N, C-alpha and C positions, 0 to 999 in steps of 0.2 A: 829323654828321646820325642820329640814334644807331637801331640795326640788331642782329638778332645778334650771336651771341657769336660768333668764329671762332676756330678753333683754325693756331695756330701752327707746323709745330714748328721747332726750328732745329739744327743739325750740331752732330754732340759737338766738342768743342773735345781738342786734342793739344800734345801741348807739345815742343820742340823746345831742346835746348838744343847752344850751339855754344865749344869749347876752344877759343880759342886758343894760342899759345905763353906762357909765364910773360913775357917781355920783347915780347911784343904792342903793338900799338898798330894799329888796322885799323878802320875800317867793315864793315858791316852789314848786306848790304839782302836782300830772302825781295824774290822774286818769280813770281808766281802760274806759271801753261800757259802763256796768254797775254800774257805778260809786265807786268805787272800788277804794284807794290810792296803789298804787305802790311802790313796803313795797323792798330795793331792800337790802341783807345783805353785812351791809359794816364793820369789825375790830371788826367781832363778837358782834353787832350790830347791830338789825334791822333801816337801814331812810327809811321817808317816807317824810322827809320833807329837802329843801337846802335852803342853805344860799346862795341869788344873791348879790356880794356889788359890783357890780360893773365890775366885773370880769369874764370868761364868766365860768358854769357851764356845769359842762359832766356826765352825768348818761350813764356809757356803762356797764345791764348789760339789760338793757328794748327789750323784746321781741318782734315783730315786732304785729304791731295790729294800733286801732287809737284809739288816746291818750283827754283826755281831761287836756292841764296846765292850772291851777287854781293860779293866779301869785296874792300878796296881797302883797303891797306899802302904807302905806298909809295909808289911809283910803283907797284907791282904790284897786277892785278886777278886772283881766281882766280874759276872758275866752277868751282860745288863742290852738282853735284846732291842733296837731298832728298829723303823722303819719309818724310809721317804723316799716324798708321789711330788711330782709338781705340785706347786705352787700353793702348798699345804705345810709351813717349814715346821717340823721337829722338831720337842726342847726337852728331854730327859732331866730331872731334877737328884742327884744324887743323894743315898739313903747315909751311906758317914757321914 
């Protein structure tokens, strides 16, 4: 049903760069404060997991906020807190 224009305000997006060790083979999942996975629209599909294969991964459409990075490598699982803010891209270097 047609109606008057509606104003929509979308939150600013920011980016998060995760750098694994050079020989790393791991998976990254980003969880919000409620434990729900962040989902990114990529090339007509929804992505909620990223492969860390030794080179940095940039998630460039992340809303500002506090996040839990879940890194799964071999049989290890790491939980790393991260925070993103508009105009201040976040960078995480993995310790393993």
